[in-house]
C-alpha positions as CSV (number, residue, x, y, z in Angstrom):
1,X,0.0,23.0,14.9
2,X,3.5,21.5,15.1
3,X,6.1,22.6,17.5
4,X,6.9,25.9,15.8
5,X,4.9,25.9,12.5
6,X,1.3,25.5,11.6
7,X,0.9,23.4,8.4
8,X,-2.0,22.2,6.3
9,X,-4.1,19.5,7.9
10,X,-4.6,16.1,6.4
11,X,-8.1,14.8,5.8
12,X,-7.5,11.7,7.8
13,X,-4.8,10.6,10.2
14,X,-3.8,7.3,11.7
15,X,-3.8,6.5,15.4
16,X,-0.3,6.8,16.9
17,X,1.6,6.0,20.1
18,X,4.5,8.3,20.7
19,X,7.6,8.6,22.9
20,X,8.5,12.3,22.9
21,X,10.1,15.1,24.9
22,X,7.1,16.6,26.7
23,X,7.6,20.2,25.6
24,X,7.2,19.7,21.9
25,X,4.6,18.4,19.5
26,X,6.6,15.8,17.6
27,X,8.2,12.6,18.8
28,X,11.6,10.9,19.0
29,X,10.0,7.6,18.1
30,X,6.6,5.9,17.8
31,X,4.3,3.7,15.8
32,X,0.9,3.8,14.1
33,X,-2.0,1.5,13.8
34,X,-0.8,0.3,10.4
35,X,2.3,-1.2,11.9
36,X,4.6,1.7,10.8
37,X,7.5,2.6,13.1
38,X,9.7,5.7,12.8
39,X,12.6,7.0,14.9
40,X,15.1,9.9,14.4
41,X,18.7,10.8,15.3
42,X,20.4,14.3,15.1
43,X,23.1,14.7,12.6
44,X,25.4,17.6,11.4
45,X,26.4,18.0,7.8
46,X,28.0,20.5,5.4
47,X,24.6,22.1,4.8
48,X,24.1,25.1,7.2
49,X,21.9,24.6,10.2
50,X,18.6,26.5,10.1
51,X,18.1,28.3,13.3
52,X,14.9,29.9,12.1
53,X,11.9,28.0,13.4
54,X,10.6,25.5,10.9
55,X,9.7,21.8,11.3
56,X,11.8,19.8,13.8
57,X,12.9,16.3,12.8
58,X,10.7,15.1,15.7
59,X,7.7,16.8,14.0
60,X,8.5,14.9,10.9
61,X,8.5,11.6,12.9
62,X,5.0,12.3,14.1
63,X,3.7,13.6,10.7
64,X,5.0,10.5,9.0
65,X,3.3,8.2,11.4
66,X,0.0,10.2,11.4
67,X,-0.1,10.4,7.6
68,X,1.7,7.2,6.3
69,X,0.0,3.9,6.0
70,X,3.3,2.1,5.2
71,X,7.0,2.9,5.7
72,X,7.3,4.0,2.1
73,X,4.2,6.2,2.3
74,X,5.5,7.8,5.6
75,X,8.8,8.4,3.8
76,X,7.0,10.2,1.0
77,X,5.0,12.3,3.5
78,X,8.1,13.3,5.4
79,X,10.2,14.2,2.4
80,X,7.4,16.3,0.8
81,X,6.9,18.3,4.0
82,X,10.7,18.7,4.4
83,X,11.0,20.1,0.9
84,X,8.1,22.5,1.4
85,X,8.7,23.7,5.0
86,X,12.3,23.0,5.7
87,X,13.7,22.0,9.1
88,X,15.1,24.2,11.9
89,X,14.6,25.7,15.3
90,X,16.0,24.6,18.7
91,X,15.6,20.9,19.6
92,X,16.2,21.5,23.3
93,X,14.2,23.2,26.0
94,X,16.9,25.6,26.9
95,X,17.6,29.3,26.2
96,X,20.7,28.5,24.2
97,X,19.6,27.1,20.8
98,X,20.5,23.5,20.0
99,X,20.0,22.8,16.3
100,X,20.7,19.8,14.1
101,X,19.5,18.0,11.0
102,X,18.1,14.5,11.1
103,X,18.4,10.9,10.0
104,X,15.4,8.6,10.3
105,X,14.7,4.9,10.4
106,X,11.3,3.8,9.1
107,X,10.0,0.3,9.2
108,X,6.8,-1.7,8.7
109,X,5.9,-5.4,8.3
110,X,7.4,-5.6,4.9
111,X,10.4,-3.3,4.6
112,X,12.7,-0.7,6.2
113,X,14.2,2.6,5.1
114,X,17.0,4.9,6.1
115,X,16.2,8.6,5.4
116,X,19.1,11.0,5.6
117,X,18.6,14.8,5.5
118,X,20.7,18.0,5.2
119,X,18.5,21.1,5.4
120,X,15.8,20.5,2.8
121,X,17.9,18.0,0.9
122,X,17.5,14.3,1.5
123,X,18.4,10.8,0.3
124,X,16.6,7.5,1.1
125,X,17.7,3.9,0.9
126,X,15.8,0.7,1.4
127,X,17.7,-1.6,3.8
128,X,17.6,-5.3,4.6
129,X,18.9,-7.5,7.4
130,X,19.7,-5.9,10.8
131,X,20.3,-2.2,11.3
132,X,21.9,-1.4,14.7
133,X,20.6,0.9,17.4
134,X,22.4,4.2,17.6
135,X,21.3,7.2,19.4
136,X,21.0,8.2,23.0
137,X,17.4,6.9,22.8
138,X,19.1,3.7,21.6
139,X,16.8,2.8,18.8
140,X,17.9,5.1,16.0
141,X,20.0,4.9,12.8
142,X,23.1,6.1,14.5
143,X,24.3,8.7,12.0
144,X,25.5,6.3,9.3
145,X,24.7,7.9,6.0
146,X,22.6,6.4,3.2
147,X,25.2,5.5,0.5
148,X,23.0,5.7,-2.6
149,X,19.6,6.7,-3.7
150,X,17.8,3.5,-4.6
151,X,14.0,3.4,-4.5
152,X,12.5,6.8,-3.9
153,X,16.0,8.2,-4.3
154,X,16.6,11.7,-3.1
155,X,15.8,15.4,-3.4
156,X,15.6,16.4,-7.1
157,X,18.2,19.1,-6.6
158,X,20.5,16.9,-4.5
159,X,23.4,16.3,-7.0
160,X,23.3,19.8,-8.4
161,X,23.5,21.2,-4.8
162,X,26.5,19.1,-4.1
163,X,28.2,20.0,-7.4
164,X,27.6,23.7,-7.1
165,X,29.1,23.7,-3.6
166,X,32.2,21.9,-4.8
167,X,31.4,18.9,-2.6
168,X,31.1,16.5,-5.5
169,X,32.8,16.5,-8.9
170,X,29.9,14.8,-10.7
171,X,32.0,11.8,-11.5
172,X,31.4,8.2,-10.2
173,X,28.8,6.9,-7.8
174,X,27.1,9.5,-5.6
175,X,27.2,8.8,-1.9
176,X,25.1,11.1,0.3
177,X,27.2,10.1,3.3
178,X,30.5,10.9,1.7
179,X,29.4,14.1,-0.1
180,X,27.4,15.8,2.7
181,X,29.5,14.6,5.8
182,X,31.7,17.1,7.5
183,X,35.4,16.5,7.1
184,X,35.8,16.8,10.9
185,X,32.9,15.1,12.6
186,X,31.6,16.7,15.8
187,X,32.0,14.5,19.0
188,X,28.3,13.7,19.0
189,X,28.6,12.2,15.5
190,X,31.6,10.2,16.5
191,X,29.8,8.9,19.5
192,X,26.8,7.9,17.3
193,X,29.1,6.1,14.9
194,X,30.6,4.2,17.9
195,X,27.2,3.2,19.1
196,X,26.2,2.1,15.6
197,X,29.2,-0.2,15.3
198,X,28.7,-1.6,18.7
199,X,25.0,-2.3,18.1
200,X,25.8,-4.0,14.8
201,X,28.4,-6.2,16.5
202,X,25.9,-7.1,19.3
203,X,23.3,-8.0,16.6
204,X,25.9,-10.1,14.7
205,X,26.5,-12.1,17.9
206,X,22.8,-13.0,18.0
207,X,22.4,-13.6,14.2
208,X,19.8,-16.2,13.4
209,X,18.0,-16.0,16.7
210,X,17.2,-12.3,17.3
211,X,14.1,-11.7,19.5
212,X,12.5,-8.8,21.3
213,X,14.5,-9.8,24.3
214,X,17.7,-9.6,22.2
215,X,16.9,-6.0,21.4
216,X,16.0,-5.1,24.9
217,X,19.4,-6.5,26.1
218,X,21.2,-4.5,23.5
219,X,19.4,-1.3,24.5
220,X,20.5,-2.0,28.0
221,X,24.2,-2.4,27.1
222,X,26.2,0.3,28.9
223,X,29.7,-0.9,27.9
224,X,28.9,-0.1,24.3
225,X,27.5,3.4,25.1
226,X,24.1,2.4,23.7
227,X,22.6,2.8,27.1
228,X,23.9,6.1,28.5
229,X,24.0,6.8,32.2
230,X,26.9,9.2,32.8
231,X,27.6,12.9,33.3
232,X,24.1,13.6,34.5
233,X,22.4,12.3,31.3
234,X,20.4,9.1,31.0
235,X,19.1,7.4,27.9
236,X,15.5,8.5,27.7
237,X,12.5,6.3,26.8
238,X,13.2,3.1,24.9
239,X,11.1,1.2,22.4
240,X,11.1,-2.3,20.8
241,X,8.6,-3.3,18.2
242,X,7.6,-6.7,16.9
243,X,6.1,-6.4,13.4
244,X,5.0,-9.8,12.1
245,X,4.9,-10.4,8.4
246,X,1.6,-12.2,8.8
247,X,-1.1,-9.4,8.7
248,X,-3.4,-11.6,10.8
249,X,-1.1,-11.1,13.8
250,X,-1.0,-7.8,15.7
251,X,2.1,-5.6,15.9
252,X,3.3,-5.4,19.5
253,X,5.2,-2.3,20.7
254,X,7.1,-2.3,24.0
255,X,7.8,1.0,25.7
256,X,9.7,1.8,28.9
257,X,8.1,5.3,29.3
258,X,10.9,5.9,31.8
259,X,14.7,6.6,31.4
260,X,17.6,4.1,31.6
261,X,16.3,0.8,30.1
262,X,18.7,-1.2,32.2
263,X,16.5,-0.3,35.2
264,X,13.2,0.1,33.4
265,X,10.3,-2.2,32.5
266,X,9.4,-2.7,28.8
267,X,5.6,-2.7,28.7
268,X,3.6,-4.0,25.7
269,X,1.1,-1.9,23.7
270,X,-1.2,-3.2,21.0
271,X,-3.5,-1.1,18.8
272,X,-7.1,-2.1,19.3
273,X,-10.4,-0.2,19.5
274,X,-11.2,1.5,22.8
275,X,-7.7,1.7,24.2
276,X,-7.8,2.8,27.8
277,X,-6.0,6.1,28.4
278,X,-2.9,6.0,30.6
279,X,-2.6,9.4,32.3
280,X,0.3,8.1,34.5
281,X,2.6,8.4,31.5
282,X,1.3,11.7,30.1
283,X,3.3,14.7,31.1
284,X,1.4,17.7,32.7
285,X,0.4,20.7,30.6
286,X,0.9,24.3,31.6
287,X,-1.2,27.4,30.9
288,X,1.9,29.5,30.7
289,X,4.2,27.1,29.0
290,X,7.8,28.5,28.5
291,X,8.1,26.5,25.3
292,X,5.2,28.3,23.7
293,X,5.8,31.8,25.0
294,X,8.0,34.3,23.0
295,X,10.8,34.6,23.8
296,X,10.9,30.8,24.5
297,X,12.5,28.8,27.3
298,X,13.1,31.7,29.7
299,X,11.9,29.6,32.6
300,X,11.6,25.9,33.4
301,X,8.8,23.6,34.6
302,X,8.7,20.1,35.9
303,X,7.4,18.0,33.1
304,X,7.9,14.5,34.7
305,X,4.8,12.4,34.6
306,X,3.7,10.3,37.5
307,X,5.4,7.0,36.5
308,X,8.6,8.9,35.8
309,X,8.5,10.5,39.3
310,X,8.1,7.2,41.1
311,X,10.6,5.4,38.9
312,X,13.2,8.2,39.6
313,X,12.7,7.8,43.4
314,X,13.3,4.0,43.0
315,X,16.5,4.7,40.9
316,X,17.9,6.7,43.8
317,X,17.1,3.9,46.2
318,X,18.9,1.4,43.9
319,X,22.0,3.6,43.8
320,X,22.2,4.2,47.6
321,X,21.3,0.6,48.6
322,X,22.8,-1.8,46.0
323,X,21.5,-5.0,47.8
324,X,18.0,-3.6,48.0
325,X,18.4,-2.2,44.5
326,X,19.2,-5.7,43.1
327,X,16.2,-7.1,44.8
328,X,14.0,-4.4,43.3
329,X,15.5,-4.9,39.9
330,X,14.8,-8.6,39.9
331,X,11.1,-7.9,40.7
332,X,10.9,-5.5,37.8
333,X,12.5,-8.0,35.5
334,X,9.9,-10.6,36.5
335,X,7.1,-8.1,35.7
336,X,8.6,-7.6,32.3
337,X,9.0,-11.3,31.7
338,X,5.3,-11.8,32.3
339,X,4.5,-9.3,29.7
340,X,6.9,-10.8,27.2
341,X,5.5,-14.3,27.7
342,X,1.9,-13.1,27.3
343,X,2.8,-11.4,24.0
344,X,4.7,-14.4,22.8
345,X,1.6,-16.5,23.3
346,X,-0.4,-13.9,21.5
347,X,2.0,-13.9,18.5
348,X,2.2,-17.7,18.4
349,X,-1.6,-17.9,18.4
350,X,-1.7,-20.1,21.5
351,X,-4.0,-17.6,23.3
352,X,-6.6,-15.2,22.0
353,X,-7.2,-12.4,24.5
354,X,-10.5,-10.6,24.5
355,X,-10.4,-7.2,22.8
356,X,-11.0,-5.4,26.1
357,X,-8.0,-7.2,27.6
358,X,-5.7,-5.8,24.9
359,X,-7.4,-2.4,25.2
360,X,-6.4,-2.3,28.9
361,X,-3.0,-4.0,28.4
362,X,-0.6,-1.0,28.6
363,X,-2.7,0.6,31.4
364,X,-2.6,-2.6,33.4
365,X,1.2,-2.9,33.0
366,X,1.8,0.7,34.1
367,X,-0.6,0.3,37.0
368,X,1.3,-2.9,38.1
369,X,4.6,-1.0,37.9
370,X,3.2,2.0,39.8
371,X,1.9,-0.3,42.6
372,X,5.3,-1.9,42.8
373,X,7.0,1.5,43.2
374,X,4.6,2.4,46.0
């Protein structure tokens, strides 16, 4: 059962860790126990938006992670489901529908892909080097279109669709971005492009010595618009993953689980057996959930989890008492630094934690942050 649709079940699924809007089934970003990471960004194209309920792009993120043992396999899963079920339905927990298509970034230890979509149509491109953070969640492709169709390529009817609509003459190189982009981009797409360019420039400044800390600093950059904290909206959860090429080393995923990364703690998560549940970062469930009742979204509920509530209270304190706020921020940064140093030792092989230590890792970090807020 996805957000709106029920689809065929897979025989076996991978363990996943997800950062998602609490009202829906899918996720904005996440990782699985095979070292695959996927994130999405909303886009608007020449293809009409599907307001009828279908799969959300966020459903496809989760489905790709649950069913794909590599980035390439996740890509194949997602595109097959997109072609079969389509995408559509409101992407926001409000009475007024908010609909968009999606672009995705997929990565594993060996390779990375950009997947662009427009309705049921898609194009995929394998990418190399650095790809900048883009969306409001500050870890997404940023709306830059896949230029070609190398590797898995694209939907079998992609070129014919473009030709039949008069968007492409059929001559020369086919560029999904150029053919399917709107002539006048909506403000959200322009903002995404600005974040993409800013992220790429920040990555260029650190070329040759990019670390997890580099990405965290970029995700916290407010001048570029990557970290959003204006007009009543804050960047939601943020994620940084370290995917070693050496399969003997674990993948480490850092999550804030709270909004505004400039004032949040990135906490490490490693897939091992017997991971300790972390109820402090699971949003509450509701018997009469307005997202599941028809008509939907006619009322609202408080979906904040416990860590979010405490974090929000501290944010307000930081804003009203800057001196005290700076002191609190420095303590939080020290907490994060300890986690980063421990994971660096793990990845360098200088320490070998017991499996139960790694199983408790994320829980212990959340608990430490909770105690600090108390």
